[in-house]
C-alpha positions as CSV (number, residue, x, y, z in Angstrom):
1,M,12.0,-54.2,-26.2
2,E,8.1,-53.6,-26.5
3,L,8.5,-54.8,-30.2
4,V,10.8,-57.9,-29.5
5,N,8.4,-59.1,-27.0
6,T,5.7,-58.9,-29.2
7,L,7.9,-60.4,-32.2
8,Y,8.5,-63.2,-29.9
9,Q,5.4,-64.7,-29.6
10,Y,4.2,-63.5,-33.4
11,E,3.8,-67.4,-35.0
12,P,3.7,-67.0,-39.0
13,Q,1.3,-68.9,-40.4
14,S,1.4,-68.3,-44.0
15,V,3.7,-66.8,-46.6
16,A,2.1,-63.2,-45.9
17,S,2.3,-63.6,-42.1
18,H,6.1,-64.4,-42.3
19,N,6.5,-61.3,-44.8
20,V,5.2,-59.1,-41.8
21,L,8.0,-60.9,-39.3
22,K,10.5,-60.2,-41.7
23,G,9.2,-56.8,-42.2
24,S,9.0,-55.8,-38.5
25,L,12.5,-57.6,-38.2
26,R,13.8,-55.0,-40.6
27,T,12.4,-52.1,-38.9
28,L,13.8,-53.7,-35.9
29,L,17.6,-53.7,-36.8
30,L,16.9,-50.2,-38.4
31,L,15.9,-48.9,-34.9
32,L,18.8,-51.1,-33.4
33,A,22.1,-49.8,-35.8
34,P,22.7,-46.6,-33.9
35,F,22.7,-48.6,-31.0
36,T,24.6,-51.9,-31.9
37,P,26.2,-51.5,-35.2
38,H,28.1,-54.3,-35.3
39,M,25.4,-56.9,-34.8
40,A,23.1,-55.2,-36.7
41,E,24.8,-55.4,-39.7
42,E,25.2,-58.8,-39.1
43,L,21.6,-59.6,-38.5
44,W,21.0,-57.5,-41.5
45,Q,23.1,-59.9,-43.9
46,Q,22.2,-63.0,-42.0
47,L,18.5,-61.8,-43.1
48,G,19.4,-61.7,-46.7
49,Y,19.3,-57.3,-47.3
50,E,22.0,-56.0,-49.4
51,P,23.7,-53.5,-49.5
52,S,24.9,-52.3,-45.5
53,I,22.2,-51.4,-43.1
54,F,23.7,-47.7,-42.8
55,S,23.1,-47.2,-46.6
56,C,19.2,-47.3,-45.7
57,A,16.4,-44.9,-44.8
58,W,15.3,-44.2,-41.3
59,P,12.0,-45.7,-41.0
60,K,9.2,-43.3,-41.4
61,Y,6.3,-42.3,-38.9
62,D,2.8,-43.0,-39.7
63,P,0.4,-41.2,-36.7
64,R,-2.4,-43.2,-39.0
65,Q,-1.2,-46.3,-37.1
66,L,-1.2,-44.8,-33.4
67,K,-5.0,-44.6,-33.6
68,E,-6.8,-47.1,-30.9
69,D,-9.9,-48.4,-31.8
70,Q,-10.4,-49.6,-28.4
71,I,-9.4,-48.6,-25.2
72,L,-9.5,-50.1,-21.7
73,V,-11.1,-47.9,-18.7
74,V,-11.1,-49.4,-15.6
75,V,-14.4,-49.0,-13.5
76,Q,-14.0,-48.5,-9.7
77,V,-16.6,-48.3,-7.1
78,N,-16.3,-45.7,-4.2
79,G,-12.5,-45.9,-5.3
80,K,-11.5,-49.5,-5.5
81,L,-11.4,-51.0,-8.3
82,R,-13.9,-53.7,-9.7
83,S,-14.1,-54.2,-13.7
84,K,-12.0,-53.1,-16.3
85,L,-14.1,-52.5,-20.0
86,E,-12.3,-52.7,-23.0
87,I,-14.6,-50.3,-25.1
88,P,-14.6,-48.4,-28.5
89,A,-12.5,-45.3,-28.7
90,G,-15.1,-43.0,-30.1
91,L,-18.0,-43.2,-27.1
92,S,-19.3,-40.3,-25.3
93,N,-19.0,-40.1,-21.6
94,E,-22.9,-40.9,-21.2
95,E,-22.3,-44.1,-23.4
96,I,-19.3,-45.2,-21.3
97,K,-21.1,-44.7,-18.0
98,Q,-24.1,-46.4,-19.2
99,L,-21.7,-49.8,-20.4
100,A,-20.2,-49.1,-16.6
101,L,-23.0,-49.2,-14.7
102,N,-24.5,-52.9,-16.3
103,D,-21.5,-54.3,-16.1
104,K,-22.0,-57.6,-14.6
105,R,-19.2,-57.3,-12.3
106,V,-20.2,-53.6,-10.8
107,Q,-23.8,-54.8,-10.5
108,Q,-23.2,-56.6,-7.6
109,Y,-21.7,-53.6,-5.6
110,I,-24.3,-50.9,-6.9
111,D,-27.5,-53.3,-6.7
112,G,-30.0,-52.4,-4.5
113,K,-27.8,-49.2,-3.1
114,Q,-28.3,-45.4,-4.4
115,L,-25.4,-43.7,-6.8
116,K,-24.5,-40.2,-5.8
117,K,-22.3,-40.0,-8.2
118,V,-20.7,-41.2,-11.5
119,I,-17.3,-39.6,-12.6
120,V,-15.7,-40.2,-16.1
121,V,-12.7,-39.2,-16.7
122,P,-12.4,-39.6,-20.6
123,K,-10.4,-42.5,-21.9
124,K,-9.5,-43.7,-18.4
125,L,-11.6,-44.3,-15.9
126,I,-15.3,-44.2,-14.6
127,N,-15.7,-43.7,-10.3
128,I,-19.1,-45.0,-9.2
129,V,-20.0,-43.1,-5.6
130,L,-22.1,-44.6,-3.6
């Protein structure tokens, strides 16, 4: 469903992006074929693919494609959500802590108050205790 929802929003601008869309639809049909064989076969032929969808190999898994360059980290002040940061995936805990403390939305809650503790849960959240 995530792939289908993303494909609904995709608007090809060039021949290359149209080919990306067609390749994505091909993969989607291959994944759907075991569950909806008749519909998948009909759509397969409408896209111009030959022979039958059931004579094609299952899509290959590539773990390199799952690596994320950016991660979303939430920032809490005294347990309440105050900000969300989109940060590079390879940052250390200390760098993440500094980014959170320097965030404008967080600054308004911690300005003039004494920090007791900063808890960093890697790749998930930062909780600032005042």
